[in-house]
C-alpha positions in Angstrom: 0.0 0.0 0.0 1.4 3.4 -1.0 1.8 5.9 1.8 0.9 9.6 1.3 1.2 12.5 3.7 -1.5 15.1 3.2 -0.7 18.8 4.0 -3.9 19.3 6.0 -4.7 23.0 6.5 -8.1 22.6 8.2 -9.8 23.8 5.0 -12.2 21.9 2.8 -9.8 21.3 -0.1 -7.1 19.5 1.7 -9.7 17.5 3.7 -11.4 16.3 0.5 -8.0 15.5 -1.0 -7.3 13.2 2.0 -10.7 11.6 1.7 -10.3 10.9 -2.0 -6.8 9.3 -1.5 -8.1 7.1 1.4 -10.9 5.9 -0.8 -8.4 5.1 -3.5 -6.6 2.8 -1.2 -3.6 4.9 0.0 -2.3 4.8 3.5 -3.0 8.5 4.4 -1.4 10.5 7.2 -2.4 14.1 8.0 0.1 16.7 8.9 -0.6 20.3 9.9 2.2 22.9 9.7 2.4 25.3 12.6 4.4 28.1 11.0 3.8 31.4 12.8 2.9 33.1 16.1 -0.5 34.7 16.0 0.4 37.2 18.6 2.3 39.2 16.0 -0.5 39.2 13.4 -4.0 40.3 12.9 -6.7 37.7 12.0 -4.3 34.8 12.1 -6.3 31.6 12.0 -3.7 28.9 12.4 -5.0 27.7 15.8 -8.6 27.2 14.8 -7.4 25.7 11.5 -5.3 23.2 13.4 -8.3 22.1 15.4 -10.3 21.7 12.2 -7.6 19.6 10.7 -7.5 17.4 13.8 -11.3 16.9 13.7 -11.2 16.0 10.0 -8.4 13.5 10.7 -10.6 11.9 13.4 -13.5 11.7 11.0 -11.4 10.0 8.3 -9.7 7.8 10.9 -6.2 8.7 9.8 -3.1 9.5 11.9 -2.6 13.2 12.6 0.3 15.3 13.8 1.1 19.0 14.1 4.6 19.8 13.0 6.4 23.0 14.0 8.1 24.9 11.2 8.2 28.4 12.6 12.0 28.8 12.2 12.0 27.6 8.6 8.9 29.6 7.7 10.4 32.7 9.1 13.7 32.1 7.2 12.2 31.3 3.8 8.9 33.2 3.7 8.6 36.0 6.3 12.1 37.3 5.9 11.6 37.2 2.1 8.4 39.4 2.5 10.2 42.0 4.5 13.3 42.0 2.2 11.3 42.4 -1.0 9.2 45.3 0.4 12.3 47.0 1.7 13.7 46.9 -1.8 10.5 48.4 -3.3 9.5 45.1 -4.9 6.2 43.1 -4.8 6.7 39.6 -3.3 4.5 36.6 -3.7 4.9 34.6 -0.4 2.5 31.8 -1.5 4.9 30.9 -4.3 7.9 30.9 -2.0 5.9 28.9 0.6 5.1 26.2 -1.9 8.7 26.1 -3.3 10.6 26.1 0.0 8.1 24.9 2.7 5.4 22.6 1.3 7.2 21.0 -1.6 10.7 21.0 -0.2 11.0 20.8 3.6 7.5 19.3 4.1 8.2 16.8 1.3 11.6 15.9 2.7 10.1 15.3 6.2 7.4 13.2 4.6 9.8 11.1 2.6 11.9 10.6 5.8 8.7 9.3 7.5 8.5 6.6 4.8 5.9 8.3 2.5 5.9 7.7 -1.2 4.1 11.0 -1.9 2.8 14.2 -0.4 -0.6 15.6 -1.4 -2.2 19.0 -1.3 -5.6 20.5 -2.1 -4.4 22.6 -5.0 -6.6 22.8 -8.0 -4.1 21.5 -10.6 -3.4 18.1 -12.1 -0.3 16.4 -13.5 0.5 13.9 -16.2 3.6 12.2 -17.3 5.0 11.5 -20.8 8.0 9.7 -22.2 10.5 11.7 -24.3 13.9 10.4 -25.4 13.4 7.4 -23.0 12.9 9.7 -20.0 9.8 10.3 -18.0 8.7 13.9 -17.9 6.2 15.2 -15.4 3.7 17.8 -16.6 1.6 20.3 -14.6 -1.8 21.5 -15.9 -4.3 24.1 -14.9 -7.2 22.9 -12.8 -10.4 22.4 -14.8 -12.2 24.9 -12.6 -10.9 28.1 -14.1 -12.1 30.1 -11.1 -10.0 28.0 -8.7 -7.0 27.0 -10.9 -3.9 27.4 -8.7 -1.1 26.5 -11.1 0.3 30.0 -10.8 1.3 29.3 -7.2 3.1 26.1 -8.1 5.2 27.7 -10.9 8.5 27.1 -9.2 8.2 23.3 -8.7 10.8 20.9 -10.0 10.5 17.5 -11.8 11.4 15.7 -8.5 8.7 17.7 -6.6 6.1 16.9 -9.2 7.1 13.2 -9.2 6.5 13.0 -5.5 3.3 15.0 -5.3 -0.4 14.2 -5.8 -3.2 16.6 -6.6 -6.5 14.9 -6.2 -8.7 18.0 -6.9 -7.3 19.1 -10.3 -10.2 17.6 -12.3 -12.9 18.7 -9.9 -14.8 22.0 -9.5 -15.1 23.7 -6.1 -18.8 22.9 -6.2 -18.1 19.2 -6.6 -15.5 19.3 -3.8 -18.1 20.8 -1.4 -20.7 18.2 -2.4 -18.2 15.4 -1.8 -17.4 16.9 1.7 -21.1 17.2 2.6 -22.0 13.8 1.3 -19.3 12.2 3.4 -20.2 14.2 6.5 -17.0 16.3 6.8 -17.4 19.0 9.5 -15.9 21.8 7.3 -18.0 21.2 4.2 -19.3 24.8 4.3 -16.1 26.5 5.6 -15.1 29.6 3.7 -12.0 29.6 1.6 -8.9 30.9 3.3 -7.4 34.2 2.2 -4.1 35.9 2.8 -0.6 34.6 3.2 0.1 30.9 2.8 -0.5 29.0 6.1 -1.0 32.2 8.1 -4.2 33.8 6.9 -5.3 37.3 6.2 -3.1 40.0 7.8 -3.0 43.7 8.0 0.0 44.4 5.7 0.8 47.8 7.2 0.9 46.3 10.8 2.9 43.3 9.6 5.5 45.4 7.8 5.8 48.0 10.6 7.3 45.3 12.8 10.5 45.5 10.8 10.1 48.7 8.6 9.3 51.9 10.5 6.7 54.3 9.1 8.2 57.5 7.6 6.4 60.5 6.1 7.2 61.0 2.4 6.0 62.9 -0.6 3.4 61.9 -3.3 4.4 63.3 -6.7 1.8 63.3 -9.5 3.1 62.8 -13.0 1.0 64.2 -15.9 0.0 61.7 -18.7 1.4 64.3 -21.1 4.8 64.4 -19.6 7.7 64.3 -22.1 9.0 61.2 -20.3 6.4 59.2 -22.2 7.3 60.6 -25.6 10.9 59.9 -26.1 12.1 59.1 -29.6 14.7 56.4 -29.7 16.4 54.4 -32.5 17.7 50.9 -32.0 20.5 48.9 -33.6 19.2 45.5 -32.6 16.1 43.6 -31.4 17.8 43.0 -28.0 18.5 46.7 -27.6 14.9 47.6 -28.4 13.5 44.9 -26.1 15.8 46.0 -23.3 14.8 49.7 -23.6 11.0 48.9 -23.7 11.3 46.5 -20.8 12.8 49.1 -18.4 10.5 51.1 -16.1 10.5 54.9 -16.3 13.0 56.6 -14.0 11.0 59.4 -12.4 12.4 62.5 -10.6 10.5 64.9 -8.4 10.9 67.6 -11.1 8.9 65.4 -13.5 5.7 66.1 -11.6 4.1 68.1 -8.8 3.7 67.5 -5.1 0.1 66.7 -4.2 0.3 65.1 -0.7 2.1 62.9 1.7 2.2 59.2 2.8 3.5 57.2 5.7 6.0 54.9 3.8 6.7 54.2 0.2 7.1 50.4 1.0 3.4 50.2 1.8 2.5 50.9 -1.9 2.6 48.8 -5.0 2.3 49.6 -8.7 -1.2 50.0 -9.9 -2.5 50.5 -6.4 -5.6 52.8 -6.1 -6.8 52.4 -2.5 -4.8 53.8 0.3 -3.5 57.0 -1.4 -6.3 59.0 0.3 -6.3 62.0 -1.9 -9.6 63.3 -3.2 -10.8 66.2 -5.2 -9.5 65.0 -8.6 -11.4 64.3 -11.8 -10.1 60.7 -11.9 -8.6 58.4 -9.2 -4.9 58.4 -8.4 -3.0 55.3 -9.3 0.6 54.4 -8.1 3.0 54.5 -11.0 6.1 53.7 -9.1 7.8 54.0 -5.7 11.3 55.3 -4.9 12.2 53.5 -1.6 15.5 55.3 -1.1 13.9 58.8 -1.4 10.6 57.6 0.1 8.6 59.0 -2.7 5.4 57.7 -4.4 4.8 58.7 -8.0 1.1 58.7 -9.1 -0.9 59.4 -12.2 -4.6 60.3 -12.8 -6.8 57.6 -14.3 -6.6 53.9 -15.1 -5.4 54.8 -18.7 -2.4 56.7 -17.6 0.6 55.7 -19.8 2.8 55.3 -16.8 0.8 52.2 -15.8 1.5 50.2 -19.0 4.3 48.2 -20.7 4.3 45.5 -23.3 7.7 43.9 -22.4 9.3 42.7 -19.3 12.7 41.1 -18.5 13.8 38.2 -16.3 17.5 37.9 -15.3 19.1 34.6 -16.2 19.3 33.4 -12.6 15.6 34.0 -12.0 14.4 31.8 -14.9 12.8 28.5 -13.9 11.6 25.7 -16.3 9.3 23.0 -15.1 10.1 21.0 -18.2 13.8 21.0 -19.0 13.1 19.5 -22.4 11.5 22.9 -23.4 14.3 25.2 -22.2 15.1 28.0 -24.6 18.7 28.9 -25.5 20.2 32.2 -26.6 18.6 33.5 -29.8 15.5 31.2 -29.6 12.0 32.3 -29.1 8.7 30.6 -28.2 5.0 31.5 -28.5 3.2 31.1 -25.2 0.5 32.4 -22.9 1.6 34.3 -19.8 0.1 35.9 -16.7 1.8 38.4 -14.4 -0.6 37.9 -11.5 -2.8 35.1 -10.2 -6.2 36.3 -11.3 -5.1 37.6 -14.7 -6.5 35.9 -17.8 -3.8 34.3 -20.0 -2.1 36.8 -22.3 -0.7 35.9 -25.7 3.1 36.4 -25.6 6.5 35.6 -27.1 9.5 34.5 -25.1 12.8 35.9 -26.4 15.9 34.2 -24.9 19.0 36.3 -24.8 22.4 35.8 -23.2 21.7 37.7 -19.9 18.1 36.5 -19.5 14.7 36.4 -21.2 12.3 39.0 -22.5 8.6 38.5 -22.6 6.8 40.4 -25.3 3.0 40.7 -24.9 0.5 41.1 -27.7 -1.2 43.8 -25.6 -0.1 46.4 -23.1 0.1 45.1 -19.5 -1.0 47.1 -16.5 1.3 47.5 -13.5 4.2 45.1 -14.3 5.8 44.9 -10.9 9.4 44.0 -10.1 9.7 41.0 -7.8 6.4 39.5 -8.9 6.3 36.2 -10.8 5.4 35.8 -14.4 4.4 32.3 -15.6 4.1 30.9 -19.0 1.9 28.2 -20.5 1.6 26.2 -23.7 -2.2 25.7 -23.9 -3.2 24.8 -20.4 0.2 23.3 -19.4 2.4 25.4 -17.1 6.0 25.1 -18.3 8.0 27.8 -16.6 8.2 31.0 -14.6 10.5 33.8 -13.6 10.9 36.8 -11.3 10.3 40.1 -13.0 13.4 42.3 -13.0 
């Protein structure tokens, strides 16, 4: 009998994943990860979630254990969040949590316990294929387009996929709830969790203020008609053109006018509308960029402001990750794909251009608020094949 350790979160998805695997004949063990101290957070739900996970384990009659991973979680996820915001970047802790905690440390612990696989409640599914006499594991979007979570698994490796099971990938959320209710699971009507992976919903300002002090700074508004958006440049090569168009605008205070103040540039991200707290304008203010060193926020009026949009982004060589090594691009090669630069974004038709120092992604259409530090992922049809950190 194959042994599988399920990452039980207390939610309905991981509970139904455990139920399905038990019915399929696996020897199932439930583990809950205790990752953070709720006294430092707002609306942290880990304690009640751990109780829910224990109740579900009792209902399913499977062994259950809580494992403490606070030290590891702080090292790989929490410190990453602080570091990225201090640099003026936009982190994605869920992706790092999956890469370093669930599918690395948790996987290693489970294998050490004698497990053949780990399983999670992610809405994705995998297949394998043989190419050049070698088995290749493939990761696909969940069939429930509203719940597909492939974006969050974009940094997984072939080994991690080999050792992982995703029982919910070909189910809809409605079907999962019906399965839970039919089998009498206590949490069949529990709301979906929101917020940071394995912590819950937090107040970002409160969270960041523990490490990054608030500091008053200026808000500078840049006109949509500023000369900075109307530069005429000639290029001697495609790479030169792609590099220029992928770079964000370098704003100076003299490019705009002072319209107000804020409590810390690190609290704002590109494209942000809420939280600027400045009224009296014909259109809402959107964050165009932040200057962390000078503690300045640059804004523009209206969602069509040219400072919000780019068609090209760049990924440094060391930040490119391929799930399928057989599809890796080499210098000078390109590939037609579909991309997304944030979780809820519809897939965007794009071209990958591999260059010596990294890779450019050229979109068919302008993209709003391309943010340094975020992850861009690329697909062929509905198969996730790679990802990278936006430079």
